[in-house]
N, C-alpha and C positions, 0 to 999 in steps of 0.2 A: 954139733950133735948128729948122731946117726939116725937114719930112718930105717924102719922095719915094719913088717906086717904082722898083725895079730889075726889068727884064724879062729872062726867060731861057727856054731850051729845057728839055725834060724832063731832059736831062743836065747842066744848069747852065751852058750856054754863053750868054753875054749876047747879047741881041737888041735892036734899036732899038724904042723906044716913045715915047710922049709925054713931053716934058721938062717936067713939071709939079712945082711945089713947093707945100707946104701949111703953114699956120701950126700946125696941130695934127693929132693922129692921127685924130680924128673926121672932120675935113674930108677928109683923105686917103682914109679908108675910104668915106665917102659918095660921093666922086668915083669911086672904084674900083667901087663897086656899080652905078653907072650905065654904066660903060664896059667891064666885064670881057668881055662877049660880043664886042664889037668887037675888043678886044685878041686874044682867042682866034682870031677869024677872020683876023687879021693875022699869025698864026703864033707868038704868045706862048703858051708852055705853062705858065709859072709866074711868080709875082711874089714879091718880097721887099720888105717895108716897111723903109725906112732913115730914121733920125733922125740928121742930121749925117753922121757916118761910121760909126755903129753900126747893126747889124741889130736891128730891133725884133722881127720874126718872119718866118718863111718859110724855105724857099720854100713857097708855097701854090699848089697845082695849080689850073689853070683847066679841067681835064677835067670834063665834066658827068657822066661815068659812074662 
């Protein structure tokens, strides 16, 4: 199963973000660690890691404070 990120506001409303898929969780997390600040600047407040159709974890806030 492929991994991907779901992007959302603080209140859980979905927002657009990069449509990337990853072969494993480590690859998805490495990509995210490189791009999270850019996502935050684009209005993403939180992310959820998805494997196939199942949530792995999240929502994880992108708030720095």
